[in-house]
mmCIF file as gemmi writes it, N, C-alpha and C atoms, coordinates in Angstrom:
data_model
loop_
_atom_site.group_PDB
_atom_site.id
_atom_site.type_symbol
_atom_site.label_atom_id
_atom_site.label_alt_id
_atom_site.label_comp_id
_atom_site.label_asym_id
_atom_site.label_entity_id
_atom_site.label_seq_id
_atom_site.pdbx_PDB_ins_code
_atom_site.Cartn_x
_atom_site.Cartn_y
_atom_site.Cartn_z
_atom_site.occupancy
_atom_site.B_iso_or_equiv
_atom_site.pdbx_formal_charge
_atom_site.auth_seq_id
_atom_site.auth_asym_id
_atom_site.pdbx_PDB_model_num
ATOM 1 N N . UNK Axp A 1 ? -63.749 -32.849 -9.28 1 0 ? 1 A 1
ATOM 2 C CA . UNK Axp A 1 ? -64.753 -31.869 -8.925 1 0 ? 1 A 1
ATOM 3 C C . UNK Axp A 1 ? -65.432 -32.293 -7.617 1 0 ? 1 A 1
ATOM 4 N N . UNK Axp A 2 ? -65.687 -31.339 -6.735 1 0 ? 2 A 1
ATOM 5 C CA . UNK Axp A 2 ? -66.316 -31.6 -5.446 1 0 ? 2 A 1
ATOM 6 C C . UNK Axp A 2 ? -67.827 -31.441 -5.58 1 0 ? 2 A 1
ATOM 7 N N . UNK Axp A 3 ? -68.571 -32.372 -5.018 1 0 ? 3 A 1
ATOM 8 C CA . UNK Axp A 3 ? -70.034 -32.275 -5.031 1 0 ? 3 A 1
ATOM 9 C C . UNK Axp A 3 ? -70.469 -31.147 -4.1 1 0 ? 3 A 1
ATOM 10 N N . UNK Axp A 4 ? -71.554 -30.479 -4.42 1 0 ? 4 A 1
ATOM 11 C CA . UNK Axp A 4 ? -72.027 -29.356 -3.617 1 0 ? 4 A 1
ATOM 12 C C . UNK Axp A 4 ? -72.271 -29.747 -2.166 1 0 ? 4 A 1
ATOM 13 N N . UNK Axp A 5 ? -72.746 -30.96 -1.945 1 0 ? 5 A 1
ATOM 14 C CA . UNK Axp A 5 ? -73.035 -31.388 -0.574 1 0 ? 5 A 1
ATOM 15 C C . UNK Axp A 5 ? -71.764 -31.57 0.248 1 0 ? 5 A 1
ATOM 16 N N . UNK Axp A 6 ? -70.602 -31.663 -0.413 1 0 ? 6 A 1
ATOM 17 C CA . UNK Axp A 6 ? -69.333 -31.865 0.278 1 0 ? 6 A 1
ATOM 18 C C . UNK Axp A 6 ? -68.561 -30.571 0.516 1 0 ? 6 A 1
ATOM 19 N N . UNK Axp A 7 ? -69.102 -29.437 0.088 1 0 ? 7 A 1
ATOM 20 C CA . UNK Axp A 7 ? -68.422 -28.16 0.292 1 0 ? 7 A 1
ATOM 21 C C . UNK Axp A 7 ? -68.482 -27.768 1.768 1 0 ? 7 A 1
ATOM 22 N N . UNK Axp A 8 ? -67.485 -27.026 2.251 1 0 ? 8 A 1
ATOM 23 C CA . UNK Axp A 8 ? -67.506 -26.586 3.646 1 0 ? 8 A 1
ATOM 24 C C . UNK Axp A 8 ? -68.704 -25.672 3.905 1 0 ? 8 A 1
ATOM 25 N N . UNK Axp A 9 ? -69.218 -25.705 5.125 1 0 ? 9 A 1
ATOM 26 C CA . UNK Axp A 9 ? -70.367 -24.888 5.505 1 0 ? 9 A 1
ATOM 27 C C . UNK Axp A 9 ? -70.075 -24.154 6.804 1 0 ? 9 A 1
ATOM 28 N N . UNK Axp A 10 ? -70.749 -23.023 6.985 1 0 ? 10 A 1
ATOM 29 C CA . UNK Axp A 10 ? -70.663 -22.252 8.221 1 0 ? 10 A 1
ATOM 30 C C . UNK Axp A 10 ? -72.063 -21.809 8.605 1 0 ? 10 A 1
ATOM 31 N N . UNK Axp A 11 ? -72.244 -21.445 9.875 1 0 ? 11 A 1
ATOM 32 C CA . UNK Axp A 11 ? -73.514 -20.915 10.36 1 0 ? 11 A 1
ATOM 33 C C . UNK Axp A 11 ? -73.368 -19.408 10.558 1 0 ? 11 A 1
ATOM 34 N N . UNK Axp A 12 ? -74.355 -18.659 10.107 1 0 ? 12 A 1
ATOM 35 C CA . UNK Axp A 12 ? -74.363 -17.21 10.293 1 0 ? 12 A 1
ATOM 36 C C . UNK Axp A 12 ? -74.773 -16.924 11.737 1 0 ? 12 A 1
ATOM 37 N N . UNK Axp A 13 ? -73.985 -16.131 12.489 1 0 ? 13 A 1
ATOM 38 C CA . UNK Axp A 13 ? -74.327 -15.852 13.883 1 0 ? 13 A 1
ATOM 39 C C . UNK Axp A 13 ? -75.538 -14.93 14.044 1 0 ? 13 A 1
ATOM 40 N N . UNK Axp A 14 ? -75.925 -14.212 12.999 1 0 ? 14 A 1
ATOM 41 C CA . UNK Axp A 14 ? -77.046 -13.275 13.086 1 0 ? 14 A 1
ATOM 42 C C . UNK Axp A 14 ? -78.374 -13.966 12.832 1 0 ? 14 A 1
ATOM 43 N N . UNK Axp A 15 ? -78.498 -14.649 11.7 1 0 ? 15 A 1
ATOM 44 C CA . UNK Axp A 15 ? -79.783 -15.245 11.32 1 0 ? 15 A 1
ATOM 45 C C . UNK Axp A 15 ? -79.838 -16.75 11.541 1 0 ? 15 A 1
ATOM 46 N N . UNK Axp A 16 ? -78.694 -17.382 11.781 1 0 ? 16 A 1
ATOM 47 C CA . UNK Axp A 16 ? -78.67 -18.813 12.03 1 0 ? 16 A 1
ATOM 48 C C . UNK Axp A 16 ? -78.726 -19.676 10.786 1 0 ? 16 A 1
ATOM 49 N N . UNK Axp A 17 ? -78.672 -19.061 9.62 1 0 ? 17 A 1
ATOM 50 C CA . UNK Axp A 17 ? -78.688 -19.831 8.376 1 0 ? 17 A 1
ATOM 51 C C . UNK Axp A 17 ? -77.341 -20.483 8.135 1 0 ? 17 A 1
ATOM 52 N N . UNK Axp A 18 ? -77.389 -21.63 7.483 1 0 ? 18 A 1
ATOM 53 C CA . UNK Axp A 18 ? -76.167 -22.297 7.071 1 0 ? 18 A 1
ATOM 54 C C . UNK Axp A 18 ? -75.83 -21.824 5.66 1 0 ? 18 A 1
ATOM 55 N N . UNK Axp A 19 ? -74.568 -21.457 5.437 1 0 ? 19 A 1
ATOM 56 C CA . UNK Axp A 19 ? -74.172 -21.06 4.09 1 0 ? 19 A 1
ATOM 57 C C . UNK Axp A 19 ? -72.935 -21.836 3.681 1 0 ? 19 A 1
ATOM 58 N N . UNK Axp A 20 ? -72.847 -22.098 2.386 1 0 ? 20 A 1
ATOM 59 C CA . UNK Axp A 20 ? -71.792 -22.946 1.836 1 0 ? 20 A 1
ATOM 60 C C . UNK Axp A 20 ? -70.691 -22.121 1.191 1 0 ? 20 A 1
ATOM 61 N N . UNK Axp A 21 ? -69.537 -22.758 1.076 1 0 ? 21 A 1
ATOM 62 C CA . UNK Axp A 21 ? -68.379 -22.169 0.417 1 0 ? 21 A 1
ATOM 63 C C . UNK Axp A 21 ? -68.721 -21.813 -1.021 1 0 ? 21 A 1
ATOM 64 N N . UNK Axp A 22 ? -68.218 -20.664 -1.463 1 0 ? 22 A 1
ATOM 65 C CA . UNK Axp A 22 ? -68.35 -20.248 -2.863 1 0 ? 22 A 1
ATOM 66 C C . UNK Axp A 22 ? -66.968 -19.888 -3.383 1 0 ? 22 A 1
ATOM 67 N N . UNK Axp A 23 ? -66.794 -20.061 -4.658 1 0 ? 23 A 1
ATOM 68 C CA . UNK Axp A 23 ? -65.486 -19.781 -5.256 1 0 ? 23 A 1
ATOM 69 C C . UNK Axp A 23 ? -65.077 -18.328 -5.023 1 0 ? 23 A 1
ATOM 70 N N . UNK Axp A 24 ? -66.025 -17.4 -5.086 1 0 ? 24 A 1
ATOM 71 C CA . UNK Axp A 24 ? -65.691 -15.984 -4.888 1 0 ? 24 A 1
ATOM 72 C C . UNK Axp A 24 ? -65.222 -15.712 -3.46 1 0 ? 24 A 1
ATOM 73 N N . UNK Axp A 25 ? -65.596 -16.571 -2.522 1 0 ? 25 A 1
ATOM 74 C CA . UNK Axp A 25 ? -65.184 -16.409 -1.123 1 0 ? 25 A 1
ATOM 75 C C . UNK Axp A 25 ? -63.932 -17.208 -0.788 1 0 ? 25 A 1
ATOM 76 N N . UNK Axp A 26 ? -63.326 -17.868 -1.754 1 0 ? 26 A 1
ATOM 77 C CA . UNK Axp A 26 ? -62.228 -18.808 -1.499 1 0 ? 26 A 1
ATOM 78 C C . UNK Axp A 26 ? -61.1 -18.184 -0.677 1 0 ? 26 A 1
ATOM 79 N N . UNK Axp A 27 ? -60.637 -17.021 -1.036 1 0 ? 27 A 1
ATOM 80 C CA . UNK Axp A 27 ? -59.5 -16.432 -0.306 1 0 ? 27 A 1
ATOM 81 C C . UNK Axp A 27 ? -59.904 -15.839 1.031 1 0 ? 27 A 1
ATOM 82 N N . UNK Axp A 28 ? -61.201 -15.52 1.218 1 0 ? 28 A 1
ATOM 83 C CA . UNK Axp A 28 ? -61.68 -14.921 2.462 1 0 ? 28 A 1
ATOM 84 C C . UNK Axp A 28 ? -62.422 -15.901 3.364 1 0 ? 28 A 1
ATOM 85 N N . UNK Axp A 29 ? -62.544 -17.165 2.957 1 0 ? 29 A 1
ATOM 86 C CA . UNK Axp A 29 ? -63.358 -18.131 3.703 1 0 ? 29 A 1
ATOM 87 C C . UNK Axp A 29 ? -62.985 -18.224 5.189 1 0 ? 29 A 1
ATOM 88 N N . UNK Axp A 30 ? -61.697 -18.24 5.567 1 0 ? 30 A 1
ATOM 89 C CA . UNK Axp A 30 ? -61.38 -18.343 6.999 1 0 ? 30 A 1
ATOM 90 C C . UNK Axp A 30 ? -61.893 -17.155 7.824 1 0 ? 30 A 1
ATOM 91 N N . UNK Axp A 31 ? -61.972 -15.965 7.234 1 0 ? 31 A 1
ATOM 92 C CA . UNK Axp A 31 ? -62.424 -14.783 7.958 1 0 ? 31 A 1
ATOM 93 C C . UNK Axp A 31 ? -63.921 -14.526 7.82 1 0 ? 31 A 1
ATOM 94 N N . UNK Axp A 32 ? -64.572 -15.204 6.908 1 0 ? 32 A 1
ATOM 95 C CA . UNK Axp A 32 ? -65.986 -14.965 6.618 1 0 ? 32 A 1
ATOM 96 C C . UNK Axp A 32 ? -66.857 -15.408 7.788 1 0 ? 32 A 1
ATOM 97 N N . UNK Axp A 33 ? -67.772 -14.512 8.246 1 0 ? 33 A 1
ATOM 98 C CA . UNK Axp A 33 ? -68.632 -14.837 9.383 1 0 ? 33 A 1
ATOM 99 C C . UNK Axp A 33 ? -70.11 -14.758 9.055 1 0 ? 33 A 1
ATOM 100 N N . UNK Axp A 34 ? -70.495 -13.91 8.109 1 0 ? 34 A 1
ATOM 101 C CA . UNK Axp A 34 ? -71.908 -13.646 7.851 1 0 ? 34 A 1
ATOM 102 C C . UNK Axp A 34 ? -72.333 -14.15 6.481 1 0 ? 34 A 1
ATOM 103 N N . UNK Axp A 35 ? -73.618 -14.513 6.352 1 0 ? 35 A 1
ATOM 104 C CA . UNK Axp A 35 ? -74.115 -15.083 5.099 1 0 ? 35 A 1
ATOM 105 C C . UNK Axp A 35 ? -74.419 -14.017 4.052 1 0 ? 35 A 1
ATOM 106 N N . UNK Axp A 36 ? -74.593 -12.764 4.466 1 0 ? 36 A 1
ATOM 107 C CA . UNK Axp A 36 ? -74.974 -11.715 3.519 1 0 ? 36 A 1
ATOM 108 C C . UNK Axp A 36 ? -74.551 -10.35 4.044 1 0 ? 36 A 1
ATOM 109 N N . UNK Axp A 37 ? -74.656 -9.349 3.185 1 0 ? 37 A 1
ATOM 110 C CA . UNK Axp A 37 ? -74.365 -7.977 3.603 1 0 ? 37 A 1
ATOM 111 C C . UNK Axp A 37 ? -75.371 -7.508 4.644 1 0 ? 37 A 1
ATOM 112 N N . UNK Axp A 38 ? -76.621 -7.923 4.507 1 0 ? 38 A 1
ATOM 113 C CA . UNK Axp A 38 ? -77.654 -7.521 5.466 1 0 ? 38 A 1
ATOM 114 C C . UNK Axp A 38 ? -77.301 -8.015 6.87 1 0 ? 38 A 1
ATOM 115 N N . UNK Axp A 39 ? -76.853 -9.242 6.988 1 0 ? 39 A 1
ATOM 116 C CA . UNK Axp A 39 ? -76.455 -9.77 8.293 1 0 ? 39 A 1
ATOM 117 C C . UNK Axp A 39 ? -75.188 -9.078 8.794 1 0 ? 39 A 1
ATOM 118 N N . UNK Axp A 40 ? -74.279 -8.81 7.906 1 0 ? 40 A 1
ATOM 119 C CA . UNK Axp A 40 ? -73.039 -8.133 8.297 1 0 ? 40 A 1
ATOM 120 C C . UNK Axp A 40 ? -73.323 -6.748 8.857 1 0 ? 40 A 1
ATOM 121 N N . UNK Axp A 41 ? -74.292 -6.055 8.261 1 0 ? 41 A 1
ATOM 122 C CA . UNK Axp A 41 ? -74.663 -4.715 8.71 1 0 ? 41 A 1
ATOM 123 C C . UNK Axp A 41 ? -75.596 -4.741 9.905 1 0 ? 41 A 1
ATOM 124 N N . UNK Axp A 42 ? -76.136 -5.918 10.221 1 0 ? 42 A 1
ATOM 125 C CA . UNK Axp A 42 ? -77.041 -6.028 11.359 1 0 ? 42 A 1
ATOM 126 C C . UNK Axp A 42 ? -78.463 -5.643 11.034 1 0 ? 42 A 1
ATOM 127 N N . UNK Axp A 43 ? -78.836 -5.649 9.754 1 0 ? 43 A 1
ATOM 128 C CA . UNK Axp A 43 ? -80.19 -5.302 9.342 1 0 ? 43 A 1
ATOM 129 C C . UNK Axp A 43 ? -81.146 -6.427 9.722 1 0 ? 43 A 1
ATOM 130 N N . UNK Axp A 44 ? -82.174 -6.151 10.527 1 0 ? 44 A 1
ATOM 131 C CA . UNK Axp A 44 ? -83.119 -7.211 10.883 1 0 ? 44 A 1
ATOM 132 C C . UNK Axp A 44 ? -83.988 -7.608 9.696 1 0 ? 44 A 1
ATOM 133 N N . UNK Axp A 45 ? -84.289 -8.902 9.582 1 0 ? 45 A 1
ATOM 134 C CA . UNK Axp A 45 ? -85.122 -9.384 8.494 1 0 ? 45 A 1
ATOM 135 C C . UNK Axp A 45 ? -85.704 -10.737 8.88 1 0 ? 45 A 1
ATOM 136 N N . UNK Axp A 46 ? -86.677 -11.166 8.128 1 0 ? 46 A 1
ATOM 137 C CA . UNK Axp A 46 ? -87.279 -12.471 8.363 1 0 ? 46 A 1
ATOM 138 C C . UNK Axp A 46 ? -88.136 -12.506 9.618 1 0 ? 46 A 1
ATOM 139 N N . UNK Axp A 47 ? -88.301 -13.689 10.198 1 0 ? 47 A 1
ATOM 140 C CA . UNK Axp A 47 ? -89.14 -13.868 11.377 1 0 ? 47 A 1
ATOM 141 C C . UNK Axp A 47 ? -88.664 -13.043 12.561 1 0 ? 47 A 1
ATOM 142 N N . UNK Axp A 48 ? -87.373 -12.992 12.775 1 0 ? 48 A 1
ATOM 143 C CA . UNK Axp A 48 ? -86.829 -12.224 13.889 1 0 ? 48 A 1
ATOM 144 C C . UNK Axp A 48 ? -87.156 -10.741 13.737 1 0 ? 48 A 1
ATOM 145 N N . UNK Axp A 49 ? -87.114 -10.223 12.516 1 0 ? 49 A 1
ATOM 146 C CA . UNK Axp A 49 ? -87.422 -8.815 12.266 1 0 ? 49 A 1
ATOM 147 C C . UNK Axp A 49 ? -88.887 -8.525 12.558 1 0 ? 49 A 1
ATOM 148 N N . UNK Axp A 50 ? -89.777 -9.445 12.269 1 0 ? 50 A 1
ATOM 149 C CA . UNK Axp A 50 ? -91.199 -9.241 12.516 1 0 ? 50 A 1
ATOM 150 C C . UNK Axp A 50 ? -91.49 -9.167 14.007 1 0 ? 50 A 1
ATOM 151 N N . UNK Axp A 51 ? -90.793 -9.938 14.81 1 0 ? 51 A 1
ATOM 152 C CA . UNK Axp A 51 ? -91.04 -9.911 16.246 1 0 ? 51 A 1
ATOM 153 C C . UNK Axp A 51 ? -90.444 -8.661 16.894 1 0 ? 51 A 1
ATOM 154 N N . UNK Axp A 52 ? -89.429 -8.065 16.282 1 0 ? 52 A 1
ATOM 155 C CA . UNK Axp A 52 ? -88.794 -6.858 16.808 1 0 ? 52 A 1
ATOM 156 C C . UNK Axp A 52 ? -89.569 -5.608 16.406 1 0 ? 52 A 1
ATOM 157 N N . UNK Axp A 53 ? -90.113 -5.591 15.193 1 0 ? 53 A 1
ATOM 158 C CA . UNK Axp A 53 ? -90.817 -4.412 14.676 1 0 ? 53 A 1
ATOM 159 C C . UNK Axp A 53 ? -92.065 -4.114 15.509 1 0 ? 53 A 1
ATOM 160 N N . UNK Axp A 54 ? -92.379 -2.809 15.684 1 0 ? 54 A 1
ATOM 161 C CA . UNK Axp A 54 ? -93.564 -2.443 16.485 1 0 ? 54 A 1
ATOM 162 C C . UNK Axp A 54 ? -94.865 -2.79 15.796 1 0 ? 54 A 1
């Protein structure tokens, strides 16, 4: 069994968060770029969203 700290990680290009490999993403891991559907769709959120909002 692999320890969680030893799992592969990637950085989300939209929000900059680091996300770890999950079993459900195993077959898509090489193509996976975003940490969530919100980032994939380009939905602003978090600190960056607050600075963009009027």
